[in-house]
Phi, psi and omega in degrees: 000309185301323184288323181288327177292321178293322176289329175296305177309316183298320180294318185284331177288318181295317183292316177304315183293321176298319180296313178295321171302305183303322179297323186279333179286321182269357180279138184273135182285131184269154175065023188261123187269152174297150177304132187288145184073014185260308190202138179283143179283065188273154179263127175253005181214179182298146169281172176294124174091004183246109183277001185271345183265198188265000169096176184298322183296326182285324179295311178302326183293319177299315189292343179288343194252337190292335188273006180298148182293332183205179183308307183298320174295320179296314180301314186295321181297310183301319182301307180304312175292327181297312187296313172308305185271355184057049182246094177300333187302320182298334177297332181289348179262012178267131183281311181293133186291323182294310175301319181302313184294324179293336179290312188293330181294345183277347190242012189310131183238161174272074188195119183293327180298318166306308187294334181288352181280338178293149180271316177293117177308317185292321172289332177295306180301320175298320175304302179298331176293306186303316177294316184298309187292322180288326173259002174064038180258088183299323178307319174303338180300325175300339178288345176286126186281329178286127180303320186289316185290319181297312183301318183294328185285327184282328168303320187293328187250354192213155179293154190305154178070307183285345182275354182293134193294325178241157179304324188293318179294331177291306177305322180289317184301318175291323182301316185296314186289321181267352171076028183250112187287343187281351179268345183303130179288333191204165182300324180294324170304317178293315173312310177294319179290324180284324174300303189295330174270356177064038186225099183283345177294333176306329182299335175296346179281351169296139178314129183305333179289354182242070187293328180294335183278331178289312185295321177292327171304318178301312184291324175299309187286337184247344182084000180261135185278082173285345181285332180291348181276349188274132182282329185280117181302322179300304181310314177301313184298313183291330171304311188291325188290315183292322177290320172300311183298318184289334181268352190046052190243110177291321179306318181291335172298320178297333183280343164287143182275163178277356194299320183249008181079004184290330180288311183299317175301317182292325180293312184298323180290328179279333170297321178287312180292328173275347181061045186219105185289346185297330180309331186298337185295338187290335180295144182278326179269142186295321184294322186286325174299322178300303182300330182285325180292322181294312178301318175300313184296319182292323186291320199239000184056031182251131184266357180310313178293342191283327186302328185272355182275128186276324182287127188293319186298311185295317186291318173293337173290322175302309185293321185296312184301311183302312181297307192297313184302315187270344185071023184252101177307320181301340172298327178292347180306325186281354177288142192270336179271122187300317177301316179295325181288328178292323177295323173295319176293316179307311190295325184278314189294314175273008179287342185097334181303149177295126183266174175233133194296316181299327185283324177302315176288000177264349182294137192271330180280121181303325178303308184285333174299311179302313183294323179299305182293327175287319175297322174293323181297318179296319184298315181263355175059046179243112181290334186300332179294332183298333182289357170281347181277165175299154185298327179288347183261344192298310181306314179301312174307314179298320185292323183294337180271335177087000000 
């Protein structure tokens, strides 16, 4: 009997211990703040006693993301929860543009107002195109920034030629359809029409003062090298450049001499049209190759060509040019000269261009990182951005906003 009582008492103690352990693990800690400078404690659902919000379930959903260690982690958490709960509202609380676009992509709708929320212009254009075509709304096509995509949208919803977005494109369309080079608005149209109709005589409609263009047109439309027959070196080189660019033919650039810079200009133009900086290597002079790399970095915000430049000055100029053209202060980090790097940061932050929070947080010099963040906070009049500053600077940042 005594042994039975002891066993029973032991069992009761184990049950009570397990209950206390379970209760302790499931209790939510009260009064625990989100890490400072990481994420604003915004509400995505209704508050207690508020019937207008999303309810307790939405509040709890938001809470799951607040303990994430940094902005990217929180954004990733919100993207996942928005998709899981089919809650588009959560997307609006995401900071980084790439993550926000990823979140919105899960809820794509035939609605231009929805489409305009995208940060990526390509995604915005695709969304507007689908909405315009899906709803047969031709006016919405004009909201598309890409000329090619806008034209495709208009052609899908309107008659040919008259649907073109510009007078120049309307004229080109009519010239191509009617086979009349005199209707062409530019030389490129004549090139294409002559090739399309296999009639090099159409090239004679090009203004007589642009003789090199006429010869290039005949070469392009027939595939015969008429440029080589031109005795004037400048006209010959320019002829090859025009023919090469129209044909996207790298070999033709090499037929132009480097005497007057036409071959280098040709390589640069094909580098940009192909979006391939390795084409720059074709230029014979080192300074021309460097200039080509820098122009590519400026055009596409790509630092890869800067890395292949051996000259420190040219390399730093490449980084600075890319940073200035894109408005991304963090690209200045790569500049090796301290004074030049500071000048680069200053130029972007004080340029008046809208800054990006994530980019600002990547600035390596603390002084300029703070200036970048506080400038952005002032630009968009959002005190929440100030919380990404050191504690000692937050009050001044908020005061500047008012």
